[in-house]
C-alpha positions as CSV (number, residue, x, y, z in Angstrom):
1,M,151.9,67.3,70.8
2,N,155.1,65.5,71.7
3,T,154.3,62.8,68.9
4,T,153.8,65.7,66.4
5,L,157.2,67.1,67.4
6,W,158.9,63.7,67.0
7,I,157.2,63.1,63.6
8,I,158.2,66.7,62.3
9,A,161.7,66.5,63.7
10,G,162.4,62.9,62.4
11,I,161.2,64.0,58.8
12,V,163.1,67.0,58.7
13,A,166.2,65.7,60.3
14,A,166.2,62.9,57.9
15,G,166.0,65.1,55.0
16,F,168.7,67.6,56.2
17,F,171.0,64.6,56.9
18,A,170.7,63.3,53.5
19,G,171.2,66.8,52.1
20,G,174.2,67.5,54.1
21,A,175.7,64.1,53.4
22,A,175.1,64.7,49.7
23,L,176.8,68.1,49.7
24,L,179.9,66.7,51.5
25,L,180.1,63.6,49.5
26,M,179.3,64.7,45.9
27,P,181.2,67.0,43.5
28,K,179.4,70.3,42.7
29,E,178.4,69.4,39.2
30,K,176.9,66.1,40.3
31,Y,175.0,67.8,43.3
32,R,173.6,70.4,40.9
33,A,172.4,67.7,38.5
34,L,170.1,66.2,41.2
35,G,167.3,68.6,40.4
36,A,165.9,71.7,39.0
37,N,166.2,73.8,42.4
38,Q,170.0,72.9,43.0
39,H,171.4,75.7,40.8
40,W,172.1,77.8,43.9
41,V,175.3,75.9,44.3
42,D,176.9,78.0,41.4
43,D,177.0,81.0,43.9
44,F,179.4,79.2,46.3
45,G,182.7,77.7,46.1
46,R,183.7,74.0,47.3
47,G,184.6,75.2,50.8
48,H,181.5,77.0,51.3
49,L,179.3,73.9,50.2
50,K,181.3,71.6,52.7
51,A,180.5,74.2,55.4
52,I,176.9,74.2,54.3
53,G,176.8,70.3,54.4
54,T,178.4,70.1,57.7
55,I,175.8,72.7,59.1
56,K,172.9,70.7,57.7
57,L,174.4,67.4,59.1
58,L,175.1,68.7,62.7
59,G,171.7,70.4,62.7
60,A,169.9,67.2,61.7
61,I,171.8,65.3,64.3
62,G,171.0,68.0,66.9
63,L,167.4,68.0,66.1
64,A,166.7,64.4,67.0
65,L,169.8,62.7,68.9
66,P,169.9,64.7,72.3
67,A,166.0,64.6,72.7
68,A,166.1,60.7,71.6
69,V,168.7,59.7,74.1
70,G,168.0,62.2,76.9
71,V,171.3,63.7,77.2
72,A,171.3,67.4,77.0
73,P,167.8,67.7,75.6
74,L,168.1,71.5,75.5
75,L,170.2,71.1,72.3
76,A,167.3,69.9,70.2
77,P,165.4,73.5,70.5
78,I,168.7,75.1,70.1
79,A,169.5,73.0,66.8
80,A,166.1,74.1,65.7
81,C,166.8,77.8,66.2
82,G,170.2,77.4,64.4
83,L,168.5,75.7,61.4
84,M,165.9,78.6,61.5
85,L,169.0,81.0,60.9
86,F,170.3,78.8,58.3
87,M,167.2,78.8,56.4
88,A,166.8,82.4,56.6
89,G,170.2,82.6,54.9
90,A,168.8,80.0,52.2
91,A,165.7,82.3,51.7
92,T,168.0,85.3,51.3
93,T,169.9,83.3,48.4
94,R,166.6,82.5,46.8
95,L,165.5,86.2,47.0
96,R,168.7,87.3,45.5
97,R,168.2,84.8,42.6
98,S,164.5,85.7,42.3
99,E,163.6,82.1,42.9
100,W,160.3,82.8,44.6
101,G,158.5,79.4,44.6
102,Y,161.8,77.9,46.2
103,M,161.9,80.8,48.7
104,A,158.4,79.9,49.8
105,G,159.6,76.3,50.6
106,D,162.4,77.8,52.8
107,I,159.9,79.8,54.5
108,V,158.0,76.6,55.3
109,F,161.1,75.2,56.8
110,I,161.6,78.2,58.9
111,A,158.1,77.8,60.3
112,M,158.6,74.2,60.9
113,F,161.9,74.9,62.8
114,A,160.1,77.7,64.8
115,F,157.4,75.2,65.8
116,L,160.0,72.6,66.8
117,A,161.8,75.1,68.9
118,W,158.7,76.4,70.4
119,G,157.4,72.8,71.3
120,R,160.6,71.6,72.7
121,F,161.1,74.7,74.7
122,A,157.7,74.5,76.1
123,L,157.5,70.8,76.7
124,Q,161.0,69.8,78.0
125,P,161.6,70.4,81.8
126,F,165.2,71.4,81.5
127,A,167.0,70.8,84.8
């Protein structure tokens, strides 16, 4: 079970880290050109996109780093809960834009973060 949690957390953290870094470092137009599902950026201003990128970056770090180094491991499931809320906002944006297929992907992320939070809360002996 712990190995499964590490694999999922590592893959998701790497993806969110890359996505957050891209949002922070790329201009809006270049980020939009990355793929067909990136047109949601048109709904947000530059400051909002920087905030979204920062949340993704910090969430990715929070998923892996505390559990990996053993310092404040309680932060890993809390980061997973925060990213669940973040992805609920993303799914709401997809709903508003009638992007049903992409919203299904957001729901899969919500389920993965719920699994990570549950697994980390259940397996970690927090002192």
